[in-house]
PDBQT receptor file of N, H, CA, C and O in Angstrom, charges set to zero:
ATOM      1  N   UNK A   1      91.831  53.153  61.126  1.00  0.00    +0.000 N 
ATOM      2  CA  UNK A   1      91.059  51.647  61.039  1.00  0.00    +0.000 C 
ATOM      3  C   UNK A   1      90.997  51.195  62.541  1.00  0.00    +0.000 C 
ATOM      4  O   UNK A   1      91.762  51.496  63.457  1.00  0.00    +0.000 OA
ATOM      5  N   UNK A   2      89.743  50.290  62.554  1.00  0.00    +0.000 N 
ATOM      6  H   UNK A   2      89.121  50.046  61.810  1.00  0.00    +0.000 HD
ATOM      7  CA  UNK A   2      89.424  49.703  63.571  1.00  0.00    +0.000 C 
ATOM      8  C   UNK A   2      89.033  48.393  63.447  1.00  0.00    +0.000 C 
ATOM      9  O   UNK A   2      88.061  48.124  62.741  1.00  0.00    +0.000 OA
ATOM     10  N   UNK A   3      89.687  47.474  64.069  1.00  0.00    +0.000 N 
ATOM     11  H   UNK A   3      90.477  47.693  64.642  1.00  0.00    +0.000 HD
ATOM     12  CA  UNK A   3      89.331  45.848  63.689  1.00  0.00    +0.000 C 
ATOM     13  C   UNK A   3      88.365  45.390  64.822  1.00  0.00    +0.000 C 
ATOM     14  O   UNK A   3      88.621  45.364  66.026  1.00  0.00    +0.000 OA
ATOM     15  N   UNK A   4      87.056  44.989  64.125  1.00  0.00    +0.000 N 
ATOM     16  H   UNK A   4      86.848  45.010  63.147  1.00  0.00    +0.000 HD
ATOM     17  CA  UNK A   4      86.001  44.919  64.961  1.00  0.00    +0.000 C 
ATOM     18  C   UNK A   4      85.673  43.706  64.795  1.00  0.00    +0.000 C 
ATOM     19  O   UNK A   4      84.498  43.512  65.104  1.00  0.00    +0.000 OA
ATOM     20  N   UNK A   5      86.466  42.392  64.272  1.00  0.00    +0.000 N 
ATOM     21  H   UNK A   5      87.421  42.550  64.021  1.00  0.00    +0.000 HD
ATOM     22  CA  UNK A   5      86.353  40.967  64.327  1.00  0.00    +0.000 C 
ATOM     23  C   UNK A   5      84.582  40.711  63.924  1.00  0.00    +0.000 C 
ATOM     24  O   UNK A   5      83.676  40.846  64.746  1.00  0.00    +0.000 OA
ATOM     25  N   UNK A   6      84.447  40.422  62.846  1.00  0.00    +0.000 N 
ATOM     26  H   UNK A   6      85.183  40.313  62.179  1.00  0.00    +0.000 HD
ATOM     27  CA  UNK A   6      85.407  39.840  61.724  1.00  0.00    +0.000 C 
ATOM     28  C   UNK A   6      85.710  40.910  60.673  1.00  0.00    +0.000 C 
ATOM     29  O   UNK A   6      86.458  40.690  59.720  1.00  0.00    +0.000 OA
ATOM     30  N   UNK A   7      85.006  42.248  60.918  1.00  0.00    +0.000 N 
ATOM     31  H   UNK A   7      84.397  42.427  61.691  1.00  0.00    +0.000 HD
ATOM     32  CA  UNK A   7      85.259  43.287  59.863  1.00  0.00    +0.000 C 
ATOM     33  C   UNK A   7      85.932  44.479  60.259  1.00  0.00    +0.000 C 
ATOM     34  O   UNK A   7      86.109  44.699  61.457  1.00  0.00    +0.000 OA
ATOM     35  N   UNK A   8      86.299  45.219  59.440  1.00  0.00    +0.000 N 
ATOM     36  H   UNK A   8      86.155  45.040  58.467  1.00  0.00    +0.000 HD
ATOM     37  CA  UNK A   8      87.116  46.416  59.701  1.00  0.00    +0.000 C 
ATOM     38  C   UNK A   8      86.584  47.574  59.236  1.00  0.00    +0.000 C 
ATOM     39  O   UNK A   8      85.881  47.575  58.226  1.00  0.00    +0.000 OA
ATOM     40  N   UNK A   9      86.875  48.735  59.954  1.00  0.00    +0.000 N 
ATOM     41  H   UNK A   9      87.446  48.735  60.775  1.00  0.00    +0.000 HD
ATOM     42  CA  UNK A   9      86.182  49.932  59.935  1.00  0.00    +0.000 C 
ATOM     43  C   UNK A   9      87.563  50.950  59.434  1.00  0.00    +0.000 C 
ATOM     44  O   UNK A   9      88.612  51.109  60.058  1.00  0.00    +0.000 OA
ATOM     45  N   UNK A  10      87.246  51.432  58.378  1.00  0.00    +0.000 N 
ATOM     46  H   UNK A  10      86.394  51.303  57.871  1.00  0.00    +0.000 HD
ATOM     47  CA  UNK A  10      88.200  52.256  58.041  1.00  0.00    +0.000 C 
ATOM     48  C   UNK A  10      87.687  53.681  57.919  1.00  0.00    +0.000 C 
ATOM     49  O   UNK A  10      86.687  53.945  57.252  1.00  0.00    +0.000 OA
ATOM     50  N   UNK A  11      88.428  54.637  58.609  1.00  0.00    +0.000 N 
ATOM     51  H   UNK A  11      89.240  54.423  59.150  1.00  0.00    +0.000 HD
ATOM     52  CA  UNK A  11      87.655  56.045  58.563  1.00  0.00    +0.000 C 
ATOM     53  C   UNK A  11      88.564  56.991  57.469  1.00  0.00    +0.000 C 
ATOM     54  O   UNK A  11      89.764  56.761  57.617  1.00  0.00    +0.000 OA
ATOM     55  N   UNK A  12      88.331  57.816  56.600  1.00  0.00    +0.000 N 
ATOM     56  H   UNK A  12      87.356  58.002  56.480  1.00  0.00    +0.000 HD
ATOM     57  CA  UNK A  12      89.065  58.544  55.731  1.00  0.00    +0.000 C 
ATOM     58  C   UNK A  12      89.118  60.147  56.010  1.00  0.00    +0.000 C 
ATOM     59  O   UNK A  12      88.088  60.660  56.446  1.00  0.00    +0.000 OA
ATOM     60  N   UNK A  13      90.137  60.879  55.809  1.00  0.00    +0.000 N 
ATOM     61  H   UNK A  13      90.975  60.462  55.456  1.00  0.00    +0.000 HD
ATOM     62  CA  UNK A  13      89.941  62.241  55.623  1.00  0.00    +0.000 C 
ATOM     63  C   UNK A  13      89.682  62.568  57.408  1.00  0.00    +0.000 C 
ATOM     64  O   UNK A  13      88.899  63.475  57.690  1.00  0.00    +0.000 OA
ATOM     65  N   UNK A  14      90.146  62.046  58.174  1.00  0.00    +0.000 N 
ATOM     66  H   UNK A  14      90.783  61.309  57.945  1.00  0.00    +0.000 HD
ATOM     67  CA  UNK A  14      90.147  62.474  59.524  1.00  0.00    +0.000 C 
ATOM     68  C   UNK A  14      91.423  63.477  60.063  1.00  0.00    +0.000 C 
ATOM     69  O   UNK A  14      92.641  63.315  60.142  1.00  0.00    +0.000 OA
ATOM     70  N   UNK A  15      90.495  64.599  60.392  1.00  0.00    +0.000 N 
ATOM     71  H   UNK A  15      89.506  64.731  60.329  1.00  0.00    +0.000 HD
ATOM     72  CA  UNK A  15      91.707  66.012  61.038  1.00  0.00    +0.000 C 
ATOM     73  C   UNK A  15      92.649  65.372  61.888  1.00  0.00    +0.000 C 
ATOM     74  O   UNK A  15      92.162  64.839  62.885  1.00  0.00    +0.000 OA
ATOM     75  N   UNK A  16      93.735  65.304  61.756  1.00  0.00    +0.000 N 
ATOM     76  H   UNK A  16      94.131  65.737  60.946  1.00  0.00    +0.000 HD
ATOM     77  CA  UNK A  16      94.917  64.896  62.767  1.00  0.00    +0.000 C 
ATOM     78  C   UNK A  16      96.173  65.719  62.681  1.00  0.00    +0.000 C 
ATOM     79  O   UNK A  16      96.296  66.477  61.720  1.00  0.00    +0.000 OA
ATOM     80  N   UNK A  17      97.237  65.635  63.708  1.00  0.00    +0.000 N 
ATOM     81  H   UNK A  17      97.138  65.019  64.489  1.00  0.00    +0.000 HD
ATOM     82  CA  UNK A  17      98.393  66.410  63.945  1.00  0.00    +0.000 C 
ATOM     83  C   UNK A  17      99.370  65.216  63.446  1.00  0.00    +0.000 C 
ATOM     84  O   UNK A  17      99.323  64.096  63.955  1.00  0.00    +0.000 OA
ATOM     85  N   UNK A  18     100.110  65.506  62.578  1.00  0.00    +0.000 N 
ATOM     86  H   UNK A  18     100.148  66.416  62.164  1.00  0.00    +0.000 HD
ATOM     87  CA  UNK A  18     101.409  64.461  62.312  1.00  0.00    +0.000 C 
ATOM     88  C   UNK A  18     102.740  65.140  62.913  1.00  0.00    +0.000 C 
ATOM     89  O   UNK A  18     103.164  66.143  62.340  1.00  0.00    +0.000 OA
ATOM     90  N   UNK A  19     103.253  64.762  63.764  1.00  0.00    +0.000 N 
ATOM     91  H   UNK A  19     102.909  63.947  64.230  1.00  0.00    +0.000 HD
ATOM     92  CA  UNK A  19     104.665  65.123  64.100  1.00  0.00    +0.000 C 
ATOM     93  C   UNK A  19     106.018  65.066  63.054  1.00  0.00    +0.000 C 
ATOM     94  O   UNK A  19     106.383  63.999  62.559  1.00  0.00    +0.000 OA
ATOM     95  N   UNK A  20     106.435  65.847  62.894  1.00  0.00    +0.000 N 
ATOM     96  H   UNK A  20     106.139  66.713  63.297  1.00  0.00    +0.000 HD
ATOM     97  CA  UNK A  20     107.350  66.443  61.837  1.00  0.00    +0.000 C 
ATOM     98  C   UNK A  20     108.674  65.525  61.676  1.00  0.00    +0.000 C 
ATOM     99  O   UNK A  20     109.268  65.283  60.626  1.00  0.00    +0.000 OA
ATOM    100  N   UNK A  21     108.984  65.077  62.973  1.00  0.00    +0.000 N 
ATOM    101  H   UNK A  21     108.501  65.273  63.826  1.00  0.00    +0.000 HD
ATOM    102  CA  UNK A  21     110.243  64.538  63.150  1.00  0.00    +0.000 C 
ATOM    103  C   UNK A  21     109.838  63.060  63.483  1.00  0.00    +0.000 C 
ATOM    104  O   UNK A  21     110.714  62.388  62.938  1.00  0.00    +0.000 OA
ATOM    105  N   UNK A  22     109.204  62.452  63.926  1.00  0.00    +0.000 N 
ATOM    106  H   UNK A  22     108.493  62.998  64.368  1.00  0.00    +0.000 HD
ATOM    107  CA  UNK A  22     108.939  60.886  63.826  1.00  0.00    +0.000 C 
ATOM    108  C   UNK A  22     107.661  60.297  63.182  1.00  0.00    +0.000 C 
ATOM    109  O   UNK A  22     107.459  59.093  63.022  1.00  0.00    +0.000 OA
ATOM    110  N   UNK A  23     106.707  61.442  62.785  1.00  0.00    +0.000 N 
ATOM    111  H   UNK A  23     106.870  62.420  62.915  1.00  0.00    +0.000 HD
ATOM    112  CA  UNK A  23     105.621  60.768  61.971  1.00  0.00    +0.000 C 
ATOM    113  C   UNK A  23     104.327  60.360  62.867  1.00  0.00    +0.000 C 
ATOM    114  O   UNK A  23     103.245  60.007  62.399  1.00  0.00    +0.000 OA
ATOM    115  N   UNK A  24     104.638  60.472  64.204  1.00  0.00    +0.000 N 
ATOM    116  H   UNK A  24     105.518  60.759  64.585  1.00  0.00    +0.000 HD
ATOM    117  CA  UNK A  24     103.433  60.033  64.975  1.00  0.00    +0.000 C 
ATOM    118  C   UNK A  24     101.964  60.476  64.702  1.00  0.00    +0.000 C 
ATOM    119  O   UNK A  24     101.943  61.678  64.437  1.00  0.00    +0.000 OA
ATOM    120  N   UNK A  25     101.171  60.107  64.686  1.00  0.00    +0.000 N 
ATOM    121  H   UNK A  25     101.188  59.131  64.901  1.00  0.00    +0.000 HD
ATOM    122  CA  UNK A  25      99.787  60.781  64.447  1.00  0.00    +0.000 C 
ATOM    123  C   UNK A  25      98.671  60.377  65.637  1.00  0.00    +0.000 C 
ATOM    124  O   UNK A  25      98.317  59.273  66.048  1.00  0.00    +0.000 OA
ATOM    125  N   UNK A  26      98.152  62.123  66.123  1.00  0.00    +0.000 N 
ATOM    126  H   UNK A  26      98.439  63.021  65.789  1.00  0.00    +0.000 HD
ATOM    127  CA  UNK A  26      97.598  62.239  67.209  1.00  0.00    +0.000 C 
ATOM    128  C   UNK A  26      95.949  62.782  66.569  1.00  0.00    +0.000 C 
ATOM    129  O   UNK A  26      95.628  62.840  65.382  1.00  0.00    +0.000 OA
ATOM    130  N   UNK A  27      95.245  63.071  67.562  1.00  0.00    +0.000 N 
ATOM    131  H   UNK A  27      95.507  63.024  68.526  1.00  0.00    +0.000 HD
ATOM    132  CA  UNK A  27      93.896  63.809  66.886  1.00  0.00    +0.000 C 
ATOM    133  C   UNK A  27      93.431  64.459  68.280  1.00  0.00    +0.000 C 
ATOM    134  O   UNK A  27      93.740  64.097  69.416  1.00  0.00    +0.000 OA
ATOM    135  N   UNK A  28      92.799  65.265  67.976  1.00  0.00    +0.000 N 
ATOM    136  H   UNK A  28      92.548  65.559  67.054  1.00  0.00    +0.000 HD
ATOM    137  CA  UNK A  28      92.379  66.183  69.152  1.00  0.00    +0.000 C 
ATOM    138  C   UNK A  28      91.098  65.535  70.035  1.00  0.00    +0.000 C 
ATOM    139  O   UNK A  28      90.621  64.514  69.538  1.00  0.00    +0.000 OA
ATOM    140  N   UNK A  29      90.646  65.888  70.963  1.00  0.00    +0.000 N 
ATOM    141  H   UNK A  29      91.034  66.717  71.366  1.00  0.00    +0.000 HD
ATOM    142  CA  UNK A  29      89.400  65.278  72.046  1.00  0.00    +0.000 C 
ATOM    143  C   UNK A  29      88.202  64.991  71.375  1.00  0.00    +0.000 C 
ATOM    144  O   UNK A  29      87.436  64.027  71.381  1.00  0.00    +0.000 OA
ATOM    145  N   UNK A  30      88.246  66.507  70.559  1.00  0.00    +0.000 N 
ATOM    146  H   UNK A  30      88.868  67.289  70.554  1.00  0.00    +0.000 HD
ATOM    147  CA  UNK A  30      86.864  66.405  69.664  1.00  0.00    +0.000 C 
ATOM    148  C   UNK A  30      86.636  65.415  69.005  1.00  0.00    +0.000 C 
ATOM    149  O   UNK A  30      85.575  64.790  69.008  1.00  0.00    +0.000 OA
ATOM    150  N   UNK A  31      88.016  65.067  68.109  1.00  0.00    +0.000 N 
ATOM    151  H   UNK A  31      88.877  65.574  68.106  1.00  0.00    +0.000 HD
ATOM    152  CA  UNK A  31      87.990  64.351  66.639  1.00  0.00    +0.000 C 
ATOM    153  C   UNK A  31      87.905  62.808  67.195  1.00  0.00    +0.000 C 
ATOM    154  O   UNK A  31      87.185  61.953  66.678  1.00  0.00    +0.000 OA
ATOM    155  N   UNK A  32      88.606  62.628  68.131  1.00  0.00    +0.000 N 
ATOM    156  H   UNK A  32      89.191  63.322  68.550  1.00  0.00    +0.000 HD
ATOM    157  CA  UNK A  32      88.732  61.252  68.951  1.00  0.00    +0.000 C 
ATOM    158  C   UNK A  32      87.384  60.757  69.491  1.00  0.00    +0.000 C 
ATOM    159  O   UNK A  32      87.122  59.555  69.448  1.00  0.00    +0.000 OA
ATOM    160  N   UNK A  33      86.326  61.851  70.114  1.00  0.00    +0.000 N 
ATOM    161  H   UNK A  33      86.538  62.827  70.149  1.00  0.00    +0.000 HD
ATOM    162  CA  UNK A  33      85.008  61.411  70.617  1.00  0.00    +0.000 C 
ATOM    163  C   UNK A  33      84.180  61.052  68.991  1.00  0.00    +0.000 C 
ATOM    164  O   UNK A  33      83.648  59.983  68.692  1.00  0.00    +0.000 OA
ATOM    165  N   UNK A  34      84.257  61.982  68.343  1.00  0.00    +0.000 N 
ATOM    166  H   UNK A  34      84.690  62.850  68.586  1.00  0.00    +0.000 HD
ATOM    167  CA  UNK A  34      83.428  61.784  67.313  1.00  0.00    +0.000 C 
ATOM    168  C   UNK A  34      83.893  60.377  66.732  1.00  0.00    +0.000 C 
ATOM    169  O   UNK A  34      82.972  59.575  66.580  1.00  0.00    +0.000 OA
ATOM    170  N   UNK A  35      85.293  59.901  66.349  1.00  0.00    +0.000 N 
ATOM    171  H   UNK A  35      86.041  60.552  66.473  1.00  0.00    +0.000 HD
ATOM    172  CA  UNK A  35      85.325  58.841  65.708  1.00  0.00    +0.000 C 
ATOM    173  C   UNK A  35      85.088  57.418  66.687  1.00  0.00    +0.000 C 
ATOM    174  O   UNK A  35      84.943  56.333  66.124  1.00  0.00    +0.000 OA
ATOM    175  N   UNK A  36      85.066  57.507  67.940  1.00  0.00    +0.000 N 
ATOM    176  H   UNK A  36      85.184  58.388  68.398  1.00  0.00    +0.000 HD
ATOM    177  CA  UNK A  36      84.211  56.525  68.673  1.00  0.00    +0.000 C 
ATOM    178  C   UNK A  36      82.933  56.503  68.586  1.00  0.00    +0.000 C 
ATOM    179  O   UNK A  36      82.299  55.486  68.869  1.00  0.00    +0.000 OA
ATOM    180  N   UNK A  37      82.520  57.313  68.293  1.00  0.00    +0.000 N 
ATOM    181  H   UNK A  37      83.035  58.139  68.064  1.00  0.00    +0.000 HD
ATOM    182  CA  UNK A  37      80.927  57.680  67.927  1.00  0.00    +0.000 C 
ATOM    183  C   UNK A  37      80.600  57.174  66.990  1.00  0.00    +0.000 C 
ATOM    184  O   UNK A  37      79.686  56.349  67.007  1.00  0.00    +0.000 OA
ATOM    185  N   UNK A  38      81.190  57.483  65.982  1.00  0.00    +0.000 N 
ATOM    186  H   UNK A  38      81.932  58.153  65.969  1.00  0.00    +0.000 HD
ATOM    187  CA  UNK A  38      80.919  56.714  64.424  1.00  0.00    +0.000 C 
ATOM    188  C   UNK A  38      81.336  55.353  64.224  1.00  0.00    +0.000 C 
ATOM    189  O   UNK A  38      80.883  54.756  63.248  1.00  0.00    +0.000 OA
ATOM    190  N   UNK A  39      82.083  54.809  64.955  1.00  0.00    +0.000 N 
ATOM    191  H   UNK A  39      82.452  55.293  65.748  1.00  0.00    +0.000 HD
ATOM    192  CA  UNK A  39      82.363  53.382  64.695  1.00  0.00    +0.000 C 
ATOM    193  C   UNK A  39      81.296  52.705  65.573  1.00  0.00    +0.000 C 
ATOM    194  O   UNK A  39      80.894  51.599  65.212  1.00  0.00    +0.000 OA
ATOM    195  N   UNK A  40      80.783  53.281  66.730  1.00  0.00    +0.000 N 
ATOM    196  H   UNK A  40      81.109  54.180  67.023  1.00  0.00    +0.000 HD
ATOM    197  CA  UNK A  40      79.755  52.695  67.418  1.00  0.00    +0.000 C 
ATOM    198  C   UNK A  40      78.459  52.698  67.039  1.00  0.00    +0.000 C 
ATOM    199  O   UNK A  40      77.503  52.053  67.472  1.00  0.00    +0.000 OA
ATOM    200  N   UNK A  41      78.549  53.573  66.102  1.00  0.00    +0.000 N 
ATOM    201  H   UNK A  41      79.325  54.097  65.750  1.00  0.00    +0.000 HD
ATOM    202  CA  UNK A  41      77.268  53.843  65.308  1.00  0.00    +0.000 C 
ATOM    203  C   UNK A  41      77.027  52.514  64.032  1.00  0.00    +0.000 C 
ATOM    204  O   UNK A  41      76.015  51.839  63.841  1.00  0.00    +0.000 OA
ATOM    205  N   UNK A  42      78.064  52.481  63.464  1.00  0.00    +0.000 N 
ATOM    206  H   UNK A  42      78.885  53.029  63.619  1.00  0.00    +0.000 HD
ATOM    207  CA  UNK A  42      78.043  51.303  62.322  1.00  0.00    +0.000 C 
ATOM    208  C   UNK A  42      78.530  50.002  62.691  1.00  0.00    +0.000 C 
ATOM    209  O   UNK A  42      78.584  49.055  61.908  1.00  0.00    +0.000 OA
ATOM    210  N   UNK A  43      78.893  49.969  63.922  1.00  0.00    +0.000 N 
ATOM    211  H   UNK A  43      78.849  50.739  64.559  1.00  0.00    +0.000 HD
ATOM    212  CA  UNK A  43      79.907  48.693  63.790  1.00  0.00    +0.000 C 
ATOM    213  C   UNK A  43      78.597  47.497  63.841  1.00  0.00    +0.000 C 
ATOM    214  O   UNK A  43      79.054  46.388  63.566  1.00  0.00    +0.000 OA
ATOM    215  N   UNK A  44      77.681  47.479  64.015  1.00  0.00    +0.000 N 
ATOM    216  H   UNK A  44      77.310  48.380  64.239  1.00  0.00    +0.000 HD
ATOM    217  CA  UNK A  44      76.634  46.464  64.178  1.00  0.00    +0.000 C 
ATOM    218  C   UNK A  44      75.953  46.214  62.599  1.00  0.00    +0.000 C 
ATOM    219  O   UNK A  44      75.229  45.252  62.347  1.00  0.00    +0.000 OA
ATOM    220  N   UNK A  45      76.305  47.195  61.672  1.00  0.00    +0.000 N 
ATOM    221  H   UNK A  45      76.894  47.977  61.878  1.00  0.00    +0.000 HD
ATOM    222  CA  UNK A  45      76.316  47.011  60.257  1.00  0.00    +0.000 C 
ATOM    223  C   UNK A  45      77.080  46.733  59.732  1.00  0.00    +0.000 C 
ATOM    224  O   UNK A  45      76.737  46.265  58.647  1.00  0.00    +0.000 OA
ATOM    225  N   UNK A  46      78.407  46.755  59.945  1.00  0.00    +0.000 N 
ATOM    226  H   UNK A  46      78.686  47.135  60.827  1.00  0.00    +0.000 HD
ATOM    227  CA  UNK A  46      79.402  46.121  59.278  1.00  0.00    +0.000 C 
ATOM    228  C   UNK A  46      79.662  44.801  59.019  1.00  0.00    +0.000 C 
ATOM    229  O   UNK A  46      79.491  44.004  59.941  1.00  0.00    +0.000 OA
ATOM    230  N   UNK A  47      80.149  44.291  57.643  1.00  0.00    +0.000 N 
ATOM    231  H   UNK A  47      80.288  44.938  56.894  1.00  0.00    +0.000 HD
ATOM    232  CA  UNK A  47      79.761  42.828  57.571  1.00  0.00    +0.000 C 
ATOM    233  C   UNK A  47      81.545  42.518  57.205  1.00  0.00    +0.000 C 
ATOM    234  O   UNK A  47      82.306  41.741  57.781  1.00  0.00    +0.000 OA
ATOM    235  N   UNK A  48      81.796  43.368  56.142  1.00  0.00    +0.000 N 
ATOM    236  H   UNK A  48      81.177  43.999  55.675  1.00  0.00    +0.000 HD
ATOM    237  CA  UNK A  48      83.590  42.857  56.056  1.00  0.00    +0.000 C 
ATOM    238  C   UNK A  48      84.324  44.166  56.270  1.00  0.00    +0.000 C 
ATOM    239  O   UNK A  48      84.917  44.310  57.339  1.00  0.00    +0.000 OA
ATOM    240  N   UNK A  49      84.351  45.281  55.233  1.00  0.00    +0.000 N 
ATOM    241  H   UNK A  49      83.869  45.165  54.364  1.00  0.00    +0.000 HD
ATOM    242  CA  UNK A  49      84.929  46.407  55.249  1.00  0.00    +0.000 C 
ATOM    243  C   UNK A  49      84.210  47.353  55.210  1.00  0.00    +0.000 C 
ATOM    244  O   UNK A  49      83.338  47.307  54.342  1.00  0.00    +0.000 OA
ATOM    245  N   UNK A  50      84.258  48.491  56.036  1.00  0.00    +0.000 N 
ATOM    246  H   UNK A  50      84.967  48.528  56.741  1.00  0.00    +0.000 HD
ATOM    247  CA  UNK A  50      83.441  49.333  55.830  1.00  0.00    +0.000 C 
ATOM    248  C   UNK A  50      84.266  50.901  55.845  1.00  0.00    +0.000 C 
ATOM    249  O   UNK A  50      84.844  51.309  56.853  1.00  0.00    +0.000 OA
ATOM    250  N   UNK A  51      84.215  51.518  54.806  1.00  0.00    +0.000 N 
ATOM    251  H   UNK A  51      83.747  51.186  53.988  1.00  0.00    +0.000 HD
ATOM    252  CA  UNK A  51      85.008  52.836  54.637  1.00  0.00    +0.000 C 
ATOM    253  C   UNK A  51      83.911  53.934  54.873  1.00  0.00    +0.000 C 
ATOM    254  O   UNK A  51      82.742  53.938  54.486  1.00  0.00    +0.000 OA
ATOM    255  N   UNK A  52      84.711  55.015  55.735  1.00  0.00    +0.000 N 
ATOM    256  H   UNK A  52      85.660  55.011  56.050  1.00  0.00    +0.000 HD
ATOM    257  CA  UNK A  52      83.643  55.966  55.994  1.00  0.00    +0.000 C 
ATOM    258  C   UNK A  52      84.422  57.518  55.749  1.00  0.00    +0.000 C 
ATOM    259  O   UNK A  52      85.546  57.828  56.143  1.00  0.00    +0.000 OA
ATOM    260  N   UNK A  53      83.670  58.180  55.148  1.00  0.00    +0.000 N 
ATOM    261  H   UNK A  53      82.757  57.928  54.828  1.00  0.00    +0.000 HD
ATOM    262  CA  UNK A  53      84.456  59.773  55.106  1.00  0.00    +0.000 C 
ATOM    263  C   UNK A  53      84.241  60.301  56.445  1.00  0.00    +0.000 C 
ATOM    264  O   UNK A  53      83.073  60.260  56.829  1.00  0.00    +0.000 OA
ATOM    265  N   UNK A  54      85.063  60.765  57.205  1.00  0.00    +0.000 N 
ATOM    266  H   UNK A  54      86.013  60.799  56.893  1.00  0.00    +0.000 HD
ATOM    267  CA  UNK A  54      85.050  61.384  58.235  1.00  0.00    +0.000 C 
ATOM    268  C   UNK A  54      84.398  62.568  58.130  1.00  0.00    +0.000 C 
ATOM    269  O   UNK A  54      83.565  62.809  59.004  1.00  0.00    +0.000 OA
ATOM    270  N   UNK A  55      84.643  63.676  56.936  1.00  0.00    +0.000 N 
ATOM    271  H   UNK A  55      85.320  63.481  56.226  1.00  0.00    +0.000 HD
ATOM    272  CA  UNK A  55      84.351  64.813  56.970  1.00  0.00    +0.000 C 
ATOM    273  C   UNK A  55      82.865  64.925  56.547  1.00  0.00    +0.000 C 
ATOM    274  O   UNK A  55      82.121  65.721  57.120  1.00  0.00    +0.000 OA
ATOM    275  N   UNK A  56      82.476  64.201  55.638  1.00  0.00    +0.000 N 
ATOM    276  H   UNK A  56      83.081  63.554  55.173  1.00  0.00    +0.000 HD
ATOM    277  CA  UNK A  56      80.979  63.949  55.255  1.00  0.00    +0.000 C 
ATOM    278  C   UNK A  56      79.939  63.347  56.500  1.00  0.00    +0.000 C 
ATOM    279  O   UNK A  56      78.723  63.534  56.502  1.00  0.00    +0.000 OA
ATOM    280  N   UNK A  57      80.635  62.644  57.470  1.00  0.00    +0.000 N 
ATOM    281  H   UNK A  57      81.624  62.492  57.468  1.00  0.00    +0.000 HD
ATOM    282  CA  UNK A  57      79.856  62.082  58.542  1.00  0.00    +0.000 C 
ATOM    283  C   UNK A  57      79.430  63.223  59.371  1.00  0.00    +0.000 C 
ATOM    284  O   UNK A  57      78.285  63.440  59.768  1.00  0.00    +0.000 OA
ATOM    285  N   UNK A  58      80.439  63.896  59.576  1.00  0.00    +0.000 N 
ATOM    286  H   UNK A  58      81.369  63.720  59.254  1.00  0.00    +0.000 HD
ATOM    287  CA  UNK A  58      80.608  65.134  61.135  1.00  0.00    +0.000 C 
ATOM    288  C   UNK A  58      80.029  66.594  60.292  1.00  0.00    +0.000 C 
ATOM    289  O   UNK A  58      79.834  67.615  60.951  1.00  0.00    +0.000 OA
ATOM    290  N   UNK A  59      79.848  66.575  59.180  1.00  0.00    +0.000 N 
ATOM    291  H   UNK A  59      80.006  65.746  58.645  1.00  0.00    +0.000 HD
ATOM    292  CA  UNK A  59      79.484  67.991  58.511  1.00  0.00    +0.000 C 
ATOM    293  C   UNK A  59      77.748  68.166  58.910  1.00  0.00    +0.000 C 
ATOM    294  O   UNK A  59      77.128  69.163  58.542  1.00  0.00    +0.000 OA
TER     295      UNK A  59
């Protein structure tokens, strides 16, 4: 989820690594770069809340 004031971008189905001990979520460098690119692409068209499916966008 990214807060772009005044809208929010939510990206679903993002591949991630979750620590089984503390629950910390992290992303590979490739996924992080693609997420940044996705947000940059849609940020000017978002009005309120935008939900993106990661797997459908990067396929």
